[in-house]
C-alpha positions as CSV (number, residue, x, y, z in Angstrom):
1,M,145.9,31.4,139.5
2,E,143.3,29.7,141.7
3,R,139.6,29.3,140.0
4,W,137.7,29.0,143.5
5,L,138.4,31.7,146.2
6,T,141.3,30.3,148.5
7,G,143.6,31.8,151.1
8,D,143.2,35.5,152.7
9,D,143.6,37.9,149.7
10,P,141.9,40.8,151.7
11,T,140.5,42.0,148.7
12,L,139.1,39.0,146.8
13,V,137.7,38.5,150.9
14,E,135.9,41.6,151.4
15,T,134.8,41.6,147.2
16,A,133.3,37.9,148.3
17,A,131.5,39.8,151.3
18,S,129.8,42.1,149.5
19,V,128.4,39.3,146.7
20,R,127.4,37.3,149.7
21,A,125.4,40.1,151.1
22,W,123.8,41.5,147.9
23,V,122.0,37.9,147.2
24,P,119.1,38.2,149.4
25,F,118.5,41.0,147.4
26,A,118.8,39.1,144.4
27,A,115.7,36.5,145.8
28,D,113.1,37.8,142.4
29,S,115.8,36.7,140.3
30,P,116.8,32.7,140.4
31,L,119.4,33.1,137.5
32,Y,121.2,36.3,139.1
33,E,120.9,34.9,142.6
34,A,122.6,31.6,141.3
35,Y,125.2,33.4,139.5
36,A,126.4,35.2,142.8
37,I,126.3,31.9,145.2
38,R,128.9,30.9,142.3
39,I,130.4,34.1,142.0
40,A,131.2,34.6,145.3
41,E,134.1,31.5,145.3
42,D,135.3,31.8,142.1
43,S,138.6,33.7,142.1
44,D,138.7,34.6,139.0
45,M,135.5,36.7,138.8
46,L,136.1,38.2,142.0
47,R,138.8,40.1,140.8
48,V,136.8,40.9,137.7
49,L,134.5,42.3,140.1
50,A,137.6,43.8,142.7
51,A,138.4,46.1,139.1
52,I,134.4,47.5,138.8
53,P,134.6,51.0,140.4
54,G,130.9,51.2,140.5
55,S,128.7,50.1,143.2
56,P,127.0,47.5,143.6
57,A,129.9,46.1,141.1
58,I,127.8,43.1,140.9
59,N,125.1,45.3,139.7
60,I,127.5,46.3,137.2
61,L,129.2,43.3,136.2
62,L,125.5,41.8,135.1
63,A,124.0,44.8,133.1
64,A,127.1,44.9,131.5
65,V,127.4,41.7,130.6
66,Q,123.3,41.6,129.5
67,L,123.6,44.5,127.3
68,L,126.9,42.8,125.4
69,L,124.6,40.6,124.8
70,T,121.5,42.5,123.3
71,R,123.5,44.7,121.6
72,D,125.5,42.8,119.3
73,D,123.4,39.6,117.5
74,A,126.7,37.8,117.3
75,L,126.9,37.9,121.1
76,A,123.0,37.3,121.5
77,A,123.6,33.8,120.9
78,W,124.8,33.4,124.1
79,Y,122.0,34.5,126.1
80,P,119.6,31.4,125.6
81,R,122.7,29.4,127.1
82,L,123.2,32.1,130.2
83,A,119.5,31.9,131.1
84,E,118.9,28.3,130.4
85,D,116.9,27.8,132.8
86,V,116.5,30.9,134.8
87,R,113.8,28.8,137.7
88,D,117.1,26.6,138.6
89,P,120.5,27.5,136.5
90,G,122.6,24.7,137.0
91,D,126.6,24.2,136.6
92,E,126.6,24.5,132.6
93,A,124.7,27.9,132.9
94,Y,127.4,29.5,135.2
95,E,130.0,28.0,133.0
96,A,128.5,29.7,130.0
97,F,128.1,33.1,132.0
98,R,131.6,32.3,133.9
99,A,133.2,32.0,130.1
100,F,131.5,35.2,128.3
101,V,133.0,37.4,131.7
102,L,136.9,36.0,131.0
103,D,136.6,36.3,127.3
104,R,136.0,39.6,127.2
105,R,136.9,41.1,130.9
106,E,137.8,43.8,129.1
107,E,134.2,44.9,127.2
108,V,132.7,44.1,130.4
109,L,135.0,46.5,132.1
110,A,134.9,49.1,129.7
111,L,131.4,49.1,130.9
112,G,132.1,49.0,134.5
113,T,132.8,52.4,135.3
114,R,128.8,53.4,134.6
115,R,126.5,53.7,137.5
116,T,123.3,51.3,138.3
117,Q,121.0,54.1,138.4
118,T,118.0,51.8,138.2
119,N,115.3,53.6,137.6
120,E,112.1,51.4,138.7
121,V,109.0,53.5,138.3
122,R,106.9,50.6,140.7
123,R,108.6,52.1,143.5
124,C,106.1,55.3,143.4
125,A,103.6,52.5,144.4
126,V,105.3,52.3,147.7
127,L,105.9,56.1,147.7
128,M,102.8,57.8,146.7
129,P,100.6,56.5,149.8
130,V,102.9,58.0,152.5
131,I,103.6,61.0,150.6
132,A,99.8,61.1,150.5
133,R,99.7,60.9,153.7
134,E,102.4,63.3,155.3
135,M,100.9,65.9,152.9
136,A,97.2,65.6,154.5
137,A,98.8,65.4,157.8
138,R,100.3,68.8,157.2
139,G,97.1,69.9,155.5
140,W,99.0,70.7,152.0
141,D,96.1,70.1,149.9
142,G,97.6,72.3,147.0
143,P,100.2,71.1,144.3
144,V,103.4,70.5,146.0
145,H,107.3,70.7,144.5
146,A,108.5,67.7,143.9
147,I,111.9,66.9,144.1
148,D,114.0,63.5,143.8
149,V,117.3,62.9,145.0
150,G,119.7,60.6,143.0
151,A,116.5,60.4,140.2
152,S,118.4,58.3,137.5
153,A,116.1,59.2,134.6
154,G,113.7,61.2,136.5
155,L,111.1,58.3,136.1
156,G,110.0,58.4,140.0
157,L,108.8,62.3,138.9
158,L,106.2,61.0,137.2
159,M,104.5,59.6,140.3
160,D,101.4,62.3,139.6
161,S,100.9,60.7,136.4
162,V,100.0,57.3,136.5
163,R,97.5,55.1,137.5
164,Y,97.7,52.9,140.9
165,R,96.5,49.2,141.3
166,Y,96.1,47.9,145.0
167,G,94.5,45.0,144.4
168,D,91.0,46.0,144.5
169,T,91.6,49.5,145.1
170,V,92.6,52.3,141.8
171,V,93.9,55.5,142.5
172,G,94.6,58.1,139.9
173,D,94.6,57.5,135.8
174,G,97.1,57.7,133.8
175,S,98.1,55.3,130.3
176,L,100.3,53.7,133.0
177,T,99.0,51.6,135.8
178,L,101.8,50.3,138.8
179,E,100.0,47.4,140.5
180,C,101.1,46.6,144.3
181,D,100.3,44.4,146.8
182,N,98.7,45.9,149.7
183,R,100.1,43.3,152.3
184,A,98.8,44.8,155.2
185,G,95.6,46.2,154.0
186,L,97.5,49.7,154.8
187,A,95.1,53.1,154.3
188,L,95.3,54.4,150.9
189,P,94.9,58.0,149.5
190,S,91.9,58.9,147.5
191,R,93.7,60.6,145.4
192,V,97.1,61.0,144.0
193,P,99.7,63.9,145.1
194,A,99.7,66.7,143.3
195,F,102.9,68.2,141.8
196,A,103.5,72.0,140.9
197,T,107.0,71.2,139.8
198,R,109.6,68.5,139.1
199,T,113.0,68.4,140.1
200,G,115.1,65.7,139.6
201,L,118.6,65.7,141.2
202,D,121.6,63.3,140.6
203,L,125.5,63.3,140.0
204,H,124.6,61.6,136.5
205,P,121.5,62.4,135.6
206,V,120.3,59.9,132.4
207,D,118.8,61.1,129.1
208,A,116.3,58.2,128.8
209,T,115.6,59.8,125.0
210,D,119.0,59.0,124.2
211,P,119.2,55.1,122.5
212,E,122.6,54.0,124.0
213,Q,121.2,55.7,127.6
214,A,117.9,53.5,127.5
215,A,119.7,50.5,126.5
216,W,121.7,50.7,129.7
217,L,118.3,51.7,132.1
218,E,117.0,48.3,130.6
219,A,120.4,45.9,130.9
220,L,120.0,46.6,135.1
221,V,116.5,45.2,134.5
222,W,116.8,41.2,135.4
223,P,116.4,38.8,132.8
224,E,113.4,36.9,134.0
225,H,111.6,40.1,134.5
226,A,109.5,41.0,131.4
227,D,106.9,43.1,133.2
228,R,109.4,45.3,134.3
229,L,111.4,45.6,131.3
230,A,107.8,46.5,129.3
231,R,107.1,49.0,132.1
232,L,110.5,51.0,131.9
233,R,109.5,51.3,128.5
234,A,106.3,52.7,128.8
235,A,107.5,55.3,131.5
236,I,110.3,56.4,129.3
237,A,107.7,57.0,126.6
238,L,105.5,59.2,129.5
239,R,108.8,60.8,130.2
240,R,109.2,62.0,127.0
241,D,106.2,64.6,127.2
242,A,106.5,65.3,131.2
243,D,107.9,68.9,132.5
244,I,110.4,67.5,134.7
245,A,114.0,69.4,135.6
246,M,116.9,66.8,135.7
247,V,119.7,68.5,138.2
248,E,123.5,67.7,138.0
249,G,126.1,67.5,140.6
250,D,126.4,66.2,144.7
251,A,122.8,67.2,146.1
252,A,124.3,68.9,149.0
253,A,125.7,71.5,146.9
254,T,122.3,71.7,144.2
255,L,119.1,71.2,146.7
256,P,119.9,74.6,148.2
257,R,119.6,76.6,145.0
258,V,117.0,74.1,143.3
259,A,115.0,75.1,146.2
260,A,115.9,79.0,146.7
261,G,114.8,79.0,142.9
262,L,111.2,77.1,143.5
263,P,108.5,79.4,143.7
264,E,106.8,79.8,146.7
265,G,105.0,76.2,148.6
266,P,106.1,73.6,150.7
267,I,108.5,71.0,149.3
268,V,108.1,67.3,149.0
269,L,111.4,65.3,148.9
270,W,111.7,61.8,148.5
271,H,114.9,59.0,147.3
272,S,114.4,55.5,146.8
273,I,117.0,53.2,146.4
274,A,119.3,55.6,145.9
275,L,121.5,57.1,148.6
276,Y,122.5,54.0,150.5
277,Q,125.4,53.9,148.0
278,L,126.9,57.1,149.5
279,P,129.5,57.1,152.1
280,D,128.4,58.2,155.7
281,D,130.0,61.9,155.3
282,A,128.2,62.4,152.4
283,L,124.9,60.9,153.7
284,E,125.2,63.7,156.6
285,A,126.1,66.4,153.6
286,I,122.7,65.9,152.3
287,D,121.1,65.6,155.9
288,D,122.4,69.2,156.7
289,A,121.5,70.4,153.5
290,V,117.9,69.2,153.6
291,A,117.8,70.8,157.6
292,A,119.1,74.1,155.9
293,V,115.9,74.2,153.4
294,A,113.2,72.9,155.8
295,A,114.6,75.6,158.2
296,E,113.7,78.2,155.6
297,R,110.1,76.7,154.0
298,P,108.1,73.9,154.9
299,L,109.3,70.4,153.6
300,V,108.6,66.7,154.2
301,R,111.6,64.1,153.4
302,V,110.0,59.9,152.6
303,A,113.7,58.3,152.2
304,F,113.3,54.5,150.8
305,E,116.0,53.0,151.0
306,P,117.7,49.5,151.4
307,Q,118.4,47.2,154.9
308,P,120.5,44.6,155.6
309,G,118.5,41.5,155.1
310,G,116.9,42.1,151.9
311,W,114.1,43.9,152.6
312,S,113.6,47.9,152.3
313,D,112.1,50.8,154.3
314,L,110.4,54.0,154.2
315,R,110.8,56.7,156.5
316,V,110.5,59.8,157.2
317,G,112.1,62.7,158.5
318,L,114.8,65.2,157.9
319,R,117.7,63.0,158.8
320,P,116.0,59.6,158.0
321,R,118.6,57.2,159.1
322,S,117.3,58.1,163.2
323,A,114.1,57.8,161.9
324,P,111.7,55.1,162.7
325,P,110.5,53.2,159.7
326,V,106.7,53.8,158.4
327,V,106.5,51.0,156.4
328,R,108.3,48.3,154.4
329,G,108.0,48.1,151.0
330,H,109.8,45.1,147.9
331,Q,112.6,47.2,146.4
332,H,111.1,47.2,143.2
333,G,107.3,48.4,144.4
334,A,105.6,44.8,144.0
335,W,104.4,45.2,147.7
336,I,103.7,47.7,150.2
337,D,103.6,46.3,154.0
338,A,103.4,47.5,157.7
339,A,107.1,48.0,159.2
């Protein structure tokens, strides 16, 4: 086999293109960014990626390697070599990473059937001000029913239970503080929205109290991000005592049933860095389900999804793909900015 990508194998060319498109989203991880750039030119590694059914396959590959490294003391000895210098990882680090993947291809691919389902609670710091603004615009002063589509472990539904710090401005209260840079000096609410109920919809909900499932969530955190890992663990601890209902299944089918079973009152529905993984027909089905519920009771939908170029935005509307962005936000909630 040729090591470096040559020729016009359609599968490898398509896989390489998907890796290159992912590179801008890895700007916060010099290690993963460097690996992705090299993987996009490496036929052997692209063949491994092409055998991973989930999306984005490179996220799953990297998380699978990290899980294998951290759950086995013998394998963990590799980790310092893989992340020898995360600021400027060179050829030696990539060679160690590459050898690890190819030597343990079957173990990696056994984990490759999993889903990304990254559950970054700090995304709430980007969503919360927009949700609060939309509630105020509609005169919804009381608690609303919160629904998170693609909720993973439901950590985003802790939105009303945490404290937010935007520079010198603090909103809310809680044992977990989410810090977010308000780059454009956007207007912030004086209080956090209150939720009457909290429901997470997911094809395969994650039970964060299960050690193996929690370990996968941790493996999805990039190696340099010690603060994200600490925040994830703190959110999982809060999640254990939170009253959150998780509903398994396709949101297009489960949403109408869930909405019909809720007490009276408006619904705030959101999704964050989740639905971009779905094909157009699935997105249309969810749009239709949301519109049907909105025809029966008050509902606002906030979509926080990535856009080409390595950034993400928030849009408000029953069919958000046709709505203009209202703000931009860092995919892990580090900052919020004007659209």
